[in-house]
C-alpha positions in Angstrom: 124.7 -16.4 -4.5 122.8 -13.2 -4.5 123.5 -12.9 -8.2 122.0 -16.3 -8.9 118.8 -15.4 -6.9 118.5 -12.2 -8.9 118.8 -14.1 -12.2 116.1 -16.6 -11.1 113.8 -13.8 -10.0 114.2 -12.1 -13.4 113.4 -15.3 -15.2 110.3 -15.7 -13.0 109.1 -12.2 -13.8 109.6 -12.7 -17.5 107.6 -16.0 -17.5 104.8 -14.3 -15.5 104.6 -11.5 -18.0 104.4 -14.0 -20.9 101.6 -15.9 -19.1 99.7 -12.7 -18.4 99.9 -11.7 -22.0 98.6 -15.0 -23.2 95.7 -14.9 -20.6 94.7 -11.4 -21.8 94.6 -12.6 -25.4 92.5 -15.7 -24.4 90.1 -13.5 -22.3 89.0 -11.6 -25.3 88.0 -14.9 -27.0 86.3 -16.6 -23.9 82.6 -16.1 -23.2 81.4 -15.2 -19.7 79.6 -18.2 -18.2 77.4 -16.0 -16.0 75.7 -14.0 -18.8 72.7 -15.9 -20.3 72.3 -16.3 -24.0 69.2 -15.3 -26.0 68.0 -18.9 -26.2 68.2 -19.2 -22.3 66.4 -15.8 -21.9 63.6 -17.0 -24.1 63.0 -20.2 -22.2 63.3 -18.4 -18.9 60.6 -15.9 -19.9 58.3 -18.7 -21.0 58.8 -20.6 -17.7 58.4 -17.4 -15.7 55.1 -16.6 -17.4 53.9 -20.3 -17.0 54.8 -20.3 -13.2 53.2 -16.9 -12.8 50.0 -18.1 -14.4 50.1 -21.3 -12.3 50.6 -19.3 -9.1 47.9 -16.7 -10.0 45.2 -18.9 -11.4 45.7 -22.2 -9.7 47.6 -22.0 -6.4 46.7 -18.5 -5.2 42.9 -19.1 -5.2 43.4 -22.2 -3.2 45.7 -20.4 -0.7 43.2 -17.5 -0.4 40.4 -19.9 0.0 42.2 -21.6 2.9 43.1 -18.2 4.4 39.5 -17.0 4.1 38.4 -20.3 5.8 40.8 -19.7 8.6 39.6 -16.1 8.9 36.0 -17.2 9.0 36.8 -19.9 11.6 38.6 -17.4 13.8 35.7 -15.0 13.4 33.2 -17.7 14.3 35.4 -18.8 17.3 35.5 -15.2 18.5 31.8 -14.9 18.2 31.3 -18.1 20.1 33.7 -16.9 22.8 31.8 -13.6 23.1 28.5 -15.6 23.3 30.0 -17.8 26.0 31.3 -14.8 27.9 27.8 -13.2 27.7 26.2 -16.4 28.9 28.8 -16.7 31.7 28.1 -13.2 32.8 24.3 -13.8 32.7 24.7 -17.0 34.7 27.0 -15.2 37.2 24.4 -12.5 37.7 21.6 -15.1 38.0 23.7 -17.0 40.6 24.5 -13.8 42.5 20.8 -12.8 42.5 19.9 -16.3 43.8 22.6 -16.1 46.4 21.3 -12.6 47.5 17.7 -14.0 47.7 18.9 -17.0 49.7 20.8 -14.7 52.1 17.7 -12.5 52.5 15.5 -15.5 53.1 18.1 -16.9 55.6 18.1 -13.5 57.4 14.2 -13.4 57.4 14.1 -17.0 58.8 16.7 -16.2 61.4 14.8 -13.0 62.5 11.5 -15.0 62.5 13.1 -17.7 64.6 14.6 -15.2 66.9 11.2 -13.4 67.4 9.5 -16.7 67.9 12.1 -17.8 70.4 11.8 -14.5 72.3 8.0 -14.8 72.4 8.3 -18.4 73.6 10.9 -17.3 76.2 8.6 -14.5 77.4 5.7 -16.9 77.6 7.7 -19.4 79.6 9.1 -16.7 81.9 5.5 -15.4 82.5 4.3 -19.0 83.1 7.3 -19.6 85.5 6.6 -16.3 87.3 3.0 -17.2 87.6 4.0 -20.7 89.0 6.4 -19.0 91.4 3.8 -16.5 92.5 1.3 -19.3 93.0 3.9 -21.3 94.9 4.7 -18.3 97.1 1.1 -17.7 97.8 0.6 -21.3 98.7 3.7 -21.3 100.8 2.6 -18.0 102.5 -0.8 -19.6 103.3 0.9 -22.7 104.6 3.3 -20.6 106.6 0.3 -18.6 108.0 -1.6 -21.8 108.8 1.5 -23.3 110.4 2.0 -20.1 112.5 -1.6 -20.1 113.5 -1.4 -23.8 114.5 1.9 -23.2 116.3 0.5 -20.1 118.1 -2.6 -22.0 119.2 -0.6 -25.0 120.4 1.9 -22.6 122.0 -0.8 -20.6 123.6 -2.5 -23.8 124.9 0.8 -25.0 126.3 1.8 -21.7 127.8 -1.6 -21.4 129.3 -1.4 -24.8 130.9 2.1 -24.2 132.2 1.3 -20.6 133.4 -2.0 -21.6 135.1 -0.4 -24.7 136.6 2.5 -22.6 138.0 0.2 -19.9 139.3 -2.1 -22.5 141.0 1.0 -24.0 142.6 2.2 -20.6 143.8 -1.1 -19.3 145.2 -2.3 -22.7 146.1 -5.8 -22.3 144.8 -7.6 -23.2 141.6 -7.8 -20.5 138.9 -10.3 -20.0 136.1 -8.6 -21.6 133.2 -10.7 -20.0 130.5 -10.1 -16.4 131.8 -6.4 -17.1 132.3 -6.2 -18.6 128.8 -7.6 -15.4 127.3 -5.0 -13.3 129.1 -2.2 -15.6 127.9 -3.6 -15.5 124.4 -3.8 -11.7 124.3 -0.3 -11.5 125.6 1.0 -13.9 122.9 -0.9 -12.1 120.1 0.5 -8.7 121.3 4.1 -10.2 121.4 3.6 -11.7 117.9 2.7 -8.3 116.4 5.9 -6.7 117.7 
């Protein structure tokens, strides 16, 4: 069996050698399909030059025109953005200046109101103190009048009681005017202590 396999392998090797020899002979006569011919190279050069001219003189100017337009638009947009930023900064400064002015005005109004309120308070306090002083003076005069009336009534009553008691004790009439002066002097001396 091994012998039959060896025989078959030799036959296969011989057939392969024959096929390789034929293929080598055919390869010398077969043209390479990848390499272009002169005719193909001529037409490729013409189309290359035509496409190059089309790109350079027709399409490229349009593309550069569009690109320049976009560049100009971007430049204009950047300029507009810078102008808007400058305007924003100017408005912000104007707003801050107005706000500072309003704050200063508010502080001035507050201070003026505070000063006016203090002046009004001092005026009202002075008026109230004057009213209180007048009321005290009036009350003091009323008190002095009331004391004087009370003292005179008291002196008259004490005189009547003391003279009546003295007359009852000594059993004779006394001079009421003289005795009234004595009681009055005594009440006045006692009132000063």
